[in-house]
N, C-alpha and C positions, 0 to 999 in steps of 0.2 A: 797543639792544639796533642799529639798523641803525646805515651809515655806508660811505662807500663810503674802504676803507685797501684798499692792497695789501701783502700779506705775502711774502715767498720768505724761506726761510731762506738763512743765510751762507755758504757754500764756505770751501774750502780748508781750511789747516793751522795757521793766527793761529788763538786761541781768544778767546771778549770774559769767560769765567768764571775761576773761579780753578781751576775741575777738568773732564775730559773729562768726568768723568758728567754733571757744570752744562751743559757747552756743547749735549753730547748731548742732554737735555733741549729745551734752548728752540729748537736747530733743527731738530728733531723736531715739537714744537708748530708754530712758523713752516710746518712742511713741510705740515702737516694744513692750513692755510689757503690753501697755492699757489694762485691761478687754475685752475691746470693741474691739482689733486688737488681740490680741495674743490667741493664742489656748489654754496655760497649764501654762498659768504666774505666774505662785507660781511654777513652776519649771525650768521656766526662757526657756518654750519652745516657740517659736511664731509661725512653723506653720511646715509642712513635717515632721511631726512624733518625731523629737528629735531637730529639728533646733532651733538653741538658741540665742539669745541676748549675753549672759555674758557666762563665764564657770561655775559662782558660784556665790552667793550671794556679797560673800567675794569681787572676782572680778567686780563683776558692781557696787558696792564700790568703789572699788578704780581706776575703771575709773573714775567713775562719779567726783572722787577727784582728778584726774590726771587732765582731762579736765579744771575742774575751775581754777587751778594751772600754767595749760598752757600759755607758753609769745606768743605772737604773731611772731615771731621769731624761735618758737622750734616746735618740729614734736614728738609724740605718736606713739609710736611701740605696736600692740595690738596684741598677737598671739594668735593665738586660744580662745578670749575669755579671754585673762589675760593681764591686761596692765603689760609690763619686762621693759620698757626705756623711757626715752626720751630724746630729743639731740638738738642743736643748731642748726639750718639749715639758712632760710631767710623768710621774711614774706611771699615772694612770694610761699612757697613750700608745701605742704599738712603739714594739720596742724596733719592728722590723718595716719599713715598706717597700715594695718591690714591684717592678714595669716592665714588663716581657712585650718586648717582640711590635709594638707601638711604632706604625709609621703613619706619617700624613695621608689623607684619599687617596691623593691624586698620585701618589707614589707607592702603593700599598696596593702591591702586584709581587708576583712572585720572584721575576727578576731580579728587580733594584734588591728585594729583601736580601737574596744569594748574593747579589752583588756586595750591599754593605756588610755579610758576615763574611764575606771572603775577607775583609780591610778590617774584620775584626771590632765592627761598631754597632751588632746586637749579635742575638742569639736567639732560637726558637726555647720556647721553655713551655714546651706540650701546656699540659694542664698541669698533673702534678707534680714533672720534673722540674723548673724553674721555681717554683711557689714548696719545693725542700716536705712535700704531705704524699708520698708516692709512698706504699706498700709494698710493691710487690704487685701480681694479679688478684691477691685476694680484694683489691680494691675495686674491682668491677665484677669479684663475684657473685656477689649477692643479687648487683645491676641484672648481671644474664639471669642465673637462676631468675628469680619472680620475672623478669621476661621470655626466657620461653616456659616459664611457669602458667603466664597467662596468654601463651599461644597455645600452651593444650587447652586449656579450659576453654579458650573462645573457639578453637577445631578441630579439637578430638575428645569431644566429649568431658572432659577435664582432665587428661591426661599424658607427657609426655609418653607414657611408658613403653614400651618396647617401639618407638616412631626413631626413623632415621632422618638424623641432621647431617647435614652436607652444611660445608662453613672452611672459608681459608684461613689464613694468618693467628698464628700460635705465639704471637711477638706479646713484649708486656703485658698489651691490653686483650688484644686474642687468646691469649693463654690462660684465662680464666674459663674460654668456651667448653671446654672436654669437660672439667669439673664440674659444670654447670647445668651441664647437659644429661649427667650419668647421674648428679642428685636428683633428677627429673624422671629415672629412671629411663634415659631412651639411647640411642646405641651411635655414638656423635664419631662422625670421619673429618678430621680438621686438615687441611694440606696447606703446606710449605714449604716455600724453597730451600729454607737452611736445617740442616738438620741439627744444628748447636742449639735452634730455640724449641725443635722436639724434645732434643735431651734434657732441654733443660727443665723441661714439663714434666718430663719423666722423674728426673731428680727429686722433683718436689713431689709429686704423686697427684700431680694436675691430670695426669696423661696418660691412659693405661698401656698401649702400644704404639712400637714405631711401626709403620712399612716401606717397602722402597720400590713398589709396586702396586698399580692400582688393581691388581687381579691380588696380592697378597692381601692389600687393605680389604678388600671387597670377601673375601673370603673370612676374615678375623668378623669381620660385622653378621655374617650371615651365620659362622658357627654362634654369635652368643646371641643374634634372633631364638634359634633354635635350642640352645641352653635356657632362654627366658633369662639372658642377663644383659646387665646394662654395660658398656664399654665404651672406649671414645679410643682412637687408632688416629695415630699424626701421622701424614702420608710424606713424605719428600718429594715436593716434586710444585710445577704451579701450575696455578688454580685457570690461567688460560691455556694451557694443555690440559688439564683435567677433566675443567665442567664440560668443555664439548665432547671429548672423549665420553663421558657417562652419560650426555645426550645423544650420541650416537649410538651406545650401547643399548638404548630404550630406558636405563636405569629411571626411576624418578623419584627423588628424595620426598620424606614427606615435608621435611621443611630447611628451610634452602636462605643462609644468609650470606653474611661474610665481616673481617675484620681485618685485612692486609692493610696494610700501613698507607689507601690509597691516595688519601689526601695531602701525599708528598710527590710528584713522581721522578722527583731526584733520586733522594736519601731515602724513602718508604717502599715503593712498590718496585719490583724489580720482571724487565720483560721479559716474556716466553719466548721460546727458539733460542737460548742461549743458556751454558752453562751459569750457577753462581761464577765464581772467582773470574770468567768472561764477564758479566755484568760489572760485578765490580771495576774489573779493569777500564772499562767503557765509561764508565761512570764518572771516572780521576782522567781519561782520556779526552773524554769528548760529548762533555755532558747536556748537547744539545740535541746530541744523536738520540742516545739514554732516554732523555723525555718523551722525542718523537716516540724510540719504540715501545718506552712504559703507559704512554698513552693508548695508542693501538693494541695492545695488549687487555690495558684496560676495557677495550671495548666489545675484545673478542669475548674476554672473561662476563661483561655483561650481556652480551645477547646470548651467550647461556644460557645465566640465570631465566634469563625472561624468559627462552626455549622451555628450560625446566618450568619456569612457571607457568607458561599457556598447558603445561602438561599434567598441571595440577600439584605442583609444590607448592606449599604456603612458603611464600619470599617475602621478602623486606630488607632494607636496609640498613645498617647496625652503627649507623654515624660517623662511616669511615668516608663519606664523601663521594664515593667512591661510581654514586650516579650523575652527578657534575661534570665531573672527570670522563665519562663515559659521554655526554652529551658533548662536552666540548670536543669529544674525538669523532665525532659524527651521529652516534644513536640515539635519535631524535625521542625514542618512546623508553626510555631509562627511567625516568619520572613513573612507568609504568607500576613499577616496582616503588611500595609501602615506605616509610620510615617505621623504624621501631616505636618510638615516644608517641604520635597520635594514634599509635595500630595497638599499642599495649599497654602503656606506664602513665600516658596523661591523667589519668584521674589519680592518680597518685600527687601526684605535683599540685591540681588545684584543693586539694588538702596539706600541702604545705610539707607535706613526707619530700625524702629523698637520703641519700647517704651520708654518713656518717660517722667516721672512722678517728680509732684511737687508737695511741703508740704508748706503751709500759718504756718511760725513759730509762728504768731501773736495769731491762735486758733481763729481767725474769717473768718465766711465763706466766707465774703465778699470780702473776699482776694481774695479767689478764681474766687468768679463771677469776678471779674476785670480781672484776667491773663485769664479765659476763653475767655472774650471780646476781649482779646489783642489779643489771637492765631487766631480769627476770622477775628482781624483788617488786622494782619498781612499777611495769606497766602488766602483770602476771595474764591480763584479760588479754592483751595480744599475744595469739596464736601464731601470726606469720614473724613475731621476730622470738616465741618458743622454737618455731620450726626448724627457723633459719639458726638458731642458737648451738641447738642439737644435731644438724648438718654442719654445722662448721667447726664444732669441736673434735669430731668423729674425724673430717675428711680434710679439714685445712691445716697442715703446714704454715709457721712461720718463716718469712724472709725477712732476714737482720733482725730489725729490732721487732719484740713482739706486737703484733697490735690485731685490731677487730675493725668492723666495720659490718654496720649493718643499717636498715631504714627504718629513721624514727620522724616524727612529725612535728609540727611546728610547739611548739611550749614544751614536748618532750624534751628535745633535746637539752632547753636550757636549764631542767629538772635534774637530767640524769650530772649534767656540769654540774651542779651545785652539789648535788651526792656523793661524785668522784671527789670534791676536793674535801670534804669531811672525811673517807677514807684515808686521803693521806695524812690528815691533822691527828687522824684515830690509830696511826701505825699502820693500815690493815693492810696499804700497797707501800712499796719501800721506793719511792719517788714517785714525782708527779709524773701526769699524764698527760701529754700531746693530744687535743683533738682539733679534728680537722670536718672543719663543712668546706666542701669544693666545690664539686659543679653535678651538673644532670639534672638540672633546674629549670624551669622560664626565667627565675631572677636572676640567679647569679651568673646568666649562659646568655647569651643572644647567638643562634644558629639554627641562621632559616630551612636548614637542613637537618637539623637534629631535634634540639632543645623546644627549640619555638617555630617548628613546621605546623603550616596549615592552623596558625589561629585565626577565631573566627574574626576577627575584625581586620584583617587581612595586616598583623602590623610584625609578621615573621620577620623582615628585615631594623626592626628599632633596638638601636644599643642601648637607650638609655640604660635599662633598666640593669643591666651592668655594670653601669660607672657611680648608676645610686645606689647599687650594694654594697662596693668596697666604700664609697663614703659610709654611708650607716656604718660598716662595721669599725670603719676605723673608728669615727666619733664615739661608737659604746666601747671603745676601748678593747678591741680583739688585739692577740698578742704580735702575727702578724697579719698585713692585707698584701694582697696581692691582685693585680690589675692585667693580666692577660691580652694581647690579639694578633695571631697569628699571622703573615706578611700577604696570604693569601685570601686573606678576610671573609673566612665563609663562618667566624662563629667569633664572638669578643667573650670575654668570660673575667669573675671575679673571683676569689678565694680568698677564706680569712681563715688565721688558725688561733683558738682560743685557744691557753692552756689552764688545764683546770691543777686542782689539786696540788696549790701553792702554798704552802703553810702561812705565811703572812698574806695572803691575799684575801680580801671580802669575798662571800660569796654571791653576792651582786653582779660581782666580775662576770664570768660564765654567766649566770641568767640575762643579765644585760645582752651580752655580747651573742647568745644563741637568740635571743628575743629579736636585736635586731636583725633578724631575716626573715621577712614576712613577704620580701618581693616578688618568688611565685606568684602565691597567693591574690597579692595585689592588683601581680599583672594578668591574673585569669580573670580575675573580677571587671577590670578594664580592657579584657578584651570578649568580655560579653560571654566570658565561661559560667553558664548556670551555676557549676556543681561548689563553685570556688566559693571557698568556706570566708565569713566576714561579719565581725561584728565592732560594735565601738571600743569593746575591750574583749582580746581571747578569751574563751572559758578556760584554756589550759595557764594563763597569768591569775588564777583565784588562786589555781593550785601551787604555782611556784610561793604566792605572798605569804599562804597558808605555810609551806615548808619552811620560807624563812623566817617566819614569825615565830615558830617552834621552836627553833632553834636560836632564837633572843636576839635576832639582828633588827634594824631601826626599817618598817616597812615603808614608810616615807621618803628615805633613803635608798633601800633597795626594791623600790616597787620595780615593779617588767609592765608595760602599758604599750600598749599597739592598736592606734586608731586608721581604720581602714576607708576608704571613702569611696 
């Protein structure tokens, strides 16, 4: 599995594949493994503990080779990071279909998955690692920014400005927290056991300072508070050591959360009471003892979070499953800590809003600048979008291929995809754009401890919706469709990547592909959440049809229709 290879995605308008859909898949796979993007690229690990882009280097090479040979009417099948076959389909079918980490229910457990992974039969694809649409920490920055902003509105009279945020985990997902907090004017202390992760966030501009002791970190926070400045400090330490010490000292943060890789007791979370090097050695030599110690550490960690919550800290789980792990380890009241979705962002899901990312295959940052302007031109009344775009341009450094993420609503994504298509046709951007609609909604993800926590009809664990999402995305002609389920079975998801800006493609393709994502709205309506919007013909459809008609396309062929029952 290991091996020193430096991977960078190709740039420019020349392609090595027979079509841009295939070329996009190759570049995005390679971009996932760019050293500026991936957490451990030499091991094919992108983020999330062991979330990989490919099962092995042999499989990686076979995927690239297969994509370069793939015809424009063929579809490549990838099974948990390994290409297994290609089929003649048709030119509007997906070029790639991926299934990662799926196990039969009776065998769907952590131990069996690890056994199969050691045999080289599967891999953990995380959410955007094995689906080749990870864009670095930016991929979660806006969601974290909006969550922190919502916490400010709900608990602090509208803003987190000057508030002290305490969290753990500064890896691929958690690394977004420092920047998201300072964008909200907060003072953040983020604890991570691995100094390399903090240093990576310093290099990218996501984190301001590194501290090697709690005293040093608190002094930096106090000085920034006195100067009325926002700051983010990465503290090298273990949460199961640091948080109990904070409790002991009587320090109470305003906001408390966590994004350590607690979902994976073996390859993600690092137990306390042991150095990082010794922990990594224990992981290799005695995985059973490692897991036992990690689970105990998570219990200590969550007990400290509960103690701080009882003292007044606004505390929430950020979707890493640490509550469930702590409960397994004996912390019976772990779920007294609420989840971030029902607390802060479920209303956005009810409107079909969610994260929407795009990547400039040209590698030219000016292409992203042009699409930023396009988004603001198309949605001039969206004040949240305008605020985010301003902050993103000022604060976010690209990792790998230039990319952007923002939250758009149902219908807006399709409209944006059609408009981006035309930018390429007119030569206003230099190469096609990859658009990804991945996760963080209740339609493409079934996660009882995250996206689908607290459904009013009790359907938290129903996973049909992720399957339906993948099926309708495939039928609608998304360029890539991915179905993921990690072996510890606390979430399932479907992701898809419709590519825009293909000079020979119909604008109906992005319009159709992005209109085939109403499942969050349908699920909310089905679960009796009253503010889920539903009409026989979505209001956004009329705007899309008008745009298509005004550009000379056949409305009958290119119409976008969604019926919600």
